C-alpha positions as CSV (number, residue, x, y, z in Angstrom):
1,M,-13.2,78.6,-20.7
2,P,-10.2,76.6,-21.9
3,T,-9.4,73.5,-19.9
4,P,-6.5,71.1,-20.1
5,K,-8.9,68.2,-19.3
6,N,-10.3,68.3,-22.8
7,V,-7.0,67.9,-24.6
8,T,-6.1,65.2,-22.2
9,A,-9.4,63.4,-22.9
10,A,-8.9,63.9,-26.7
11,L,-5.4,62.3,-26.5
12,S,-6.7,59.4,-24.4
13,L,-9.5,58.8,-26.9
14,A,-7.1,58.8,-29.8
15,K,-4.8,56.4,-28.0
16,A,-7.8,54.1,-27.6
17,G,-8.2,54.1,-31.4
18,F,-11.1,56.6,-31.8
19,R,-10.8,59.1,-34.6
20,V,-11.1,62.5,-32.8
21,F,-11.8,66.0,-33.9
22,P,-12.5,69.3,-32.0
23,A,-16.1,70.5,-31.4
24,R,-17.4,73.8,-30.1
25,A,-19.5,74.1,-26.9
26,I,-22.1,76.8,-27.5
27,F,-24.8,77.4,-24.9
28,N,-28.3,77.9,-26.4
29,S,-30.2,80.2,-24.1
30,T,-33.5,79.4,-25.9
31,T,-33.3,75.6,-25.2
32,G,-31.1,75.8,-22.1
33,R,-28.8,73.2,-23.7
34,W,-25.4,73.1,-25.2
35,N,-24.9,72.9,-29.0
36,K,-21.8,71.0,-30.0
37,P,-21.0,71.6,-33.7
38,P,-17.7,70.6,-35.3
39,Y,-14.9,73.2,-35.2
40,I,-13.6,72.0,-38.5
41,K,-15.1,71.3,-41.9
42,E,-14.9,67.9,-43.5
43,W,-14.5,66.4,-40.0
44,Q,-15.4,62.9,-41.3
45,T,-12.2,62.7,-43.3
46,S,-10.1,65.0,-41.1
47,A,-10.7,63.3,-37.8
48,S,-7.6,61.5,-36.6
49,A,-6.3,59.1,-34.0
50,D,-2.8,60.6,-34.4
51,A,-1.6,62.4,-31.2
52,A,0.2,65.1,-33.3
53,D,-3.1,66.0,-35.1
54,V,-4.9,66.2,-31.7
55,A,-2.2,68.4,-30.2
56,R,-2.3,70.8,-33.2
57,W,-6.0,71.1,-33.1
58,W,-6.1,72.0,-29.4
59,Q,-3.4,74.6,-29.9
60,E,-5.6,76.2,-32.6
61,F,-8.9,75.6,-30.7
62,P,-8.0,75.6,-26.9
63,D,-11.6,75.8,-25.8
64,A,-12.7,72.8,-27.9
65,I,-14.2,69.6,-26.5
66,P,-13.3,66.2,-28.1
67,A,-15.8,64.5,-30.4
68,I,-15.4,61.1,-31.9
69,C,-16.5,59.6,-35.3
70,C,-19.0,56.8,-34.9
71,D,-17.6,54.7,-37.8
72,D,-16.4,51.8,-35.7
73,A,-18.7,52.3,-32.7
74,V,-22.4,52.9,-32.5
75,I,-23.7,55.0,-29.6
76,I,-27.2,54.5,-28.1
77,D,-28.0,58.0,-26.8
78,A,-30.6,57.8,-24.1
79,D,-31.5,61.4,-23.3
80,R,-33.4,63.1,-20.5
81,R,-35.0,66.5,-20.9
82,P,-37.2,68.4,-18.4
83,G,-40.8,68.0,-19.4
84,G,-39.8,65.7,-22.3
85,P,-39.4,61.9,-22.9
86,D,-37.1,60.0,-20.5
87,G,-34.9,57.9,-22.8
88,V,-32.9,56.4,-19.9
89,T,-36.1,54.8,-18.4
90,A,-37.3,53.8,-21.9
91,L,-34.0,52.0,-22.7
92,A,-34.0,50.3,-19.3
93,A,-37.5,49.0,-20.0
94,L,-36.4,47.6,-23.3
95,E,-33.4,45.9,-21.6
96,K,-35.7,44.2,-19.1
97,C,-37.8,42.7,-22.0
98,N,-34.7,41.2,-23.6
99,R,-32.2,38.8,-22.1
100,D,-29.4,39.6,-24.4
101,W,-27.8,42.8,-22.9
102,P,-24.0,42.3,-22.7
103,D,-21.8,44.4,-20.4
104,H,-20.6,47.4,-22.4
105,P,-19.2,50.9,-21.8
106,V,-21.7,53.4,-20.5
107,V,-20.9,57.1,-20.4
108,L,-23.0,59.5,-18.2
109,T,-23.7,62.8,-19.9
110,P,-24.1,66.3,-18.4
111,S,-27.9,66.2,-19.0
112,K,-28.2,63.1,-16.8
113,G,-28.5,61.0,-19.9
114,E,-26.5,57.9,-21.0
115,H,-24.4,56.9,-23.9
116,H,-24.2,53.1,-24.5
117,Y,-21.3,52.0,-26.7
118,F,-21.4,48.9,-29.0
119,K,-19.5,47.7,-32.1
120,Q,-20.9,48.8,-35.4
121,P,-22.9,45.9,-37.1
122,I,-22.5,45.0,-40.7
123,P,-23.8,46.8,-42.7
124,P,-23.2,49.8,-40.3
125,L,-26.0,51.8,-38.7
126,G,-26.3,55.5,-39.5
127,N,-28.1,58.1,-37.5
128,R,-31.5,56.5,-37.4
129,T,-33.9,55.7,-34.7
130,G,-36.1,53.1,-36.3
131,Q,-38.9,52.1,-33.9
132,L,-37.0,53.1,-30.8
133,P,-39.1,55.0,-28.1
134,C,-38.9,58.8,-28.0
135,G,-35.8,59.9,-26.0
136,I,-33.4,57.4,-27.6
137,D,-31.3,58.4,-30.5
138,I,-28.5,56.7,-32.5
139,R,-25.0,58.0,-33.3
140,G,-23.7,55.9,-36.1
141,A,-21.8,56.0,-39.3
142,G,-21.6,59.5,-40.6
143,G,-22.3,60.9,-37.2
144,Y,-20.4,61.7,-34.1
145,G,-20.6,61.8,-30.3
146,I,-18.9,63.8,-27.6
147,G,-16.1,61.6,-26.1
148,V,-15.8,60.5,-22.5
149,G,-13.7,62.9,-20.4
150,A,-15.0,66.0,-22.3
151,V,-15.8,69.0,-20.0
152,L,-18.1,71.9,-20.8
153,P,-17.4,75.5,-19.8
154,D,-19.8,75.2,-16.9
155,G,-17.7,72.3,-15.4
156,T,-20.1,69.5,-16.3
157,G,-18.9,66.7,-18.6
158,W,-19.0,63.2,-19.9
159,R,-17.8,60.5,-17.5
160,I,-17.6,56.7,-17.6
161,G,-20.3,54.9,-15.7
162,P,-18.9,52.9,-12.8
163,G,-18.8,49.1,-12.9
164,H,-19.1,48.7,-16.7
165,S,-16.8,47.0,-19.2
166,T,-14.4,49.1,-21.4
167,D,-14.6,46.6,-24.3
168,L,-17.1,47.1,-27.1
169,P,-19.4,44.0,-27.5
170,P,-21.6,43.4,-30.6
171,L,-24.9,45.3,-30.7
172,P,-27.6,42.9,-29.6
173,M,-29.6,41.5,-32.5
174,W,-33.0,42.5,-31.0
175,L,-31.8,46.1,-30.7
176,E,-30.4,46.2,-34.2
177,Q,-33.8,45.0,-35.5
178,I,-35.6,47.7,-33.7
179,I,-33.2,50.3,-35.1
180,R,-33.4,49.0,-38.6
181,A,-37.2,48.6,-38.5
182,D,-37.9,51.8,-40.5
183,T,-36.2,50.3,-43.6
184,L,-39.1,47.9,-44.1
185,P,-41.3,48.6,-47.1
186,P,-44.6,50.3,-46.5
187,T,-47.8,48.3,-46.7
188,N,-51.1,50.0,-47.3
189,N,-53.8,48.1,-49.2
190,K,-55.8,51.3,-50.0
191,I,-52.8,53.0,-51.6
192,A,-51.6,49.8,-53.3
193,S,-55.0,49.2,-54.9
194,K,-55.4,52.7,-56.2
195,S,-55.3,52.5,-60.0
196,S,-54.1,56.0,-60.9
197,I,-52.6,59.1,-59.5
198,T,-54.1,62.5,-60.6
199,R,-52.3,65.5,-61.8
200,R,-53.7,67.4,-58.8
201,E,-52.0,65.0,-56.4
202,Q,-48.7,65.2,-58.3
203,R,-48.9,69.0,-58.3
204,Y,-49.7,69.0,-54.6
205,A,-46.5,67.0,-54.0
206,E,-44.4,69.2,-56.2
207,V,-45.5,72.3,-54.3
208,A,-44.9,70.6,-51.0
209,L,-41.4,69.7,-52.1
210,Q,-40.6,73.3,-53.0
211,A,-42.0,74.5,-49.7
212,G,-39.9,71.9,-47.8
213,I,-36.8,73.0,-49.7
214,G,-37.4,76.5,-48.5
215,D,-37.9,75.3,-44.9
216,I,-34.5,73.5,-45.0
217,E,-32.6,76.3,-46.6
218,T,-33.8,78.8,-44.0
219,A,-33.6,76.5,-40.9
220,P,-31.5,78.0,-38.1
221,R,-28.4,76.3,-36.7
222,G,-29.4,73.8,-34.0
223,R,-32.7,73.1,-35.8
224,R,-31.5,72.1,-39.2
225,N,-31.5,68.3,-38.7
226,A,-34.9,68.3,-37.0
227,V,-36.4,70.4,-39.9
228,L,-34.8,68.1,-42.5
229,N,-36.2,65.0,-40.8
230,S,-39.7,66.6,-40.5
231,V,-39.7,67.7,-44.2
232,A,-38.5,64.3,-45.3
233,Y,-41.3,62.6,-43.3
234,R,-44.0,64.8,-44.8
235,L,-42.8,64.1,-48.3
236,G,-42.3,60.5,-47.5
237,R,-46.0,60.2,-46.9
238,M,-46.5,61.5,-50.5
239,V,-43.9,59.0,-51.8
240,G,-45.9,56.3,-50.0
241,A,-49.1,57.5,-51.8
242,R,-47.1,57.4,-55.1
243,W,-47.6,61.1,-55.8
244,I,-43.9,61.7,-56.3
245,Q,-40.7,59.6,-56.7
246,R,-38.5,59.0,-53.7
247,N,-35.2,59.4,-55.6
248,L,-36.3,62.8,-56.8
249,V,-37.2,63.9,-53.3
250,A,-34.0,62.5,-51.7
251,S,-31.8,64.3,-54.3
252,R,-33.6,67.6,-53.9
253,L,-33.5,67.5,-50.1
254,L,-29.8,66.6,-50.1
255,A,-29.0,69.5,-52.4
256,A,-31.0,71.9,-50.2
257,A,-29.3,70.8,-46.9
258,I,-26.0,72.3,-47.8
259,S,-25.5,74.1,-44.5
260,L,-26.2,70.9,-42.6
261,R,-23.9,68.9,-44.9
262,N,-21.1,71.4,-44.0
263,E,-21.8,70.8,-40.3
264,D,-22.5,67.0,-40.1
265,G,-21.3,65.7,-43.5
266,E,-23.2,64.2,-46.4
267,T,-23.4,60.7,-45.0
268,A,-25.2,61.9,-41.8
269,V,-27.6,64.1,-43.8
270,T,-28.4,61.3,-46.2
271,A,-29.2,59.0,-43.3
272,T,-31.6,61.6,-41.9
273,I,-33.3,62.0,-45.2
274,N,-33.7,58.3,-45.7
275,S,-35.0,57.8,-42.2
276,G,-37.6,60.5,-42.6
277,L,-38.7,59.3,-46.0
278,T,-39.1,55.7,-44.9
279,A,-41.0,56.6,-41.8
280,G,-43.3,58.7,-44.0
281,Q,-43.8,55.9,-46.4
282,H,-45.2,53.8,-43.6
283,E,-48.0,56.4,-43.3
284,P,-49.0,57.3,-46.9
285,H,-50.8,60.6,-47.3
286,P,-54.6,60.2,-47.5
287,D,-56.6,61.1,-50.6
288,L,-57.0,64.9,-51.1
289,P,-60.6,66.0,-50.3
290,D,-62.9,66.8,-53.2
291,R,-62.9,70.4,-54.3
292,A,-65.9,72.5,-53.3
293,W,-67.4,74.1,-56.4
């Protein structure tokens, strides 16, 4: 149901300097959660901090909720799901192990999760998780988050946590290192010492790539990013085993993910592919079993 609170929140976010765009709120009866895809294509370039643009969008999409581009801010998304990992507790445990935890904006989400806002480091972080515990995601360059003040049709929304700063501090170095951890090169003595790769192994990887492309092209909305990450990880293991070239896999997966690129943009999709491939390279595929004749 349309609500004036969302356009008010969008204008407030734009006034604060965030680039805003309208997102849809679609309830997924299968997951029991709200999907929040962009209402407009090319949202990365169209998003705006101009009040006139915001007003025009909410005239066109009166039921939209405000989303913000994470090009200047990085959001640490600590999620809570019934029967799933508790990202809020996991992040609190990390905080206790590290003294450097500056006061920063904290937004409470409808699912009882938390969004922690920091300045983007240089170079900026994309939508990667690195070695963070399950239940914690990153909204970074090429990605977006739902802005504070947004209200869903069921009346729940995103609200600022009490007692926190409204200024964005730098991302703590220890947290940045954990997030970037999956960019480290893989090390595996068994793979590194293997002298040659067989045609059978190469063919295995080629078939796996074609199957993965099919999975990506047919993935349903709401599952596309998860499927892409899973396929990239599986193929990353074969890249780590040197059965197939990483650049070839990355370019083919990017071309296959056209639907997701239209939703999230090429930068976000590329970040997902790179994250999955790198994670897979850390766990190279084992040798294929000998054929039984």
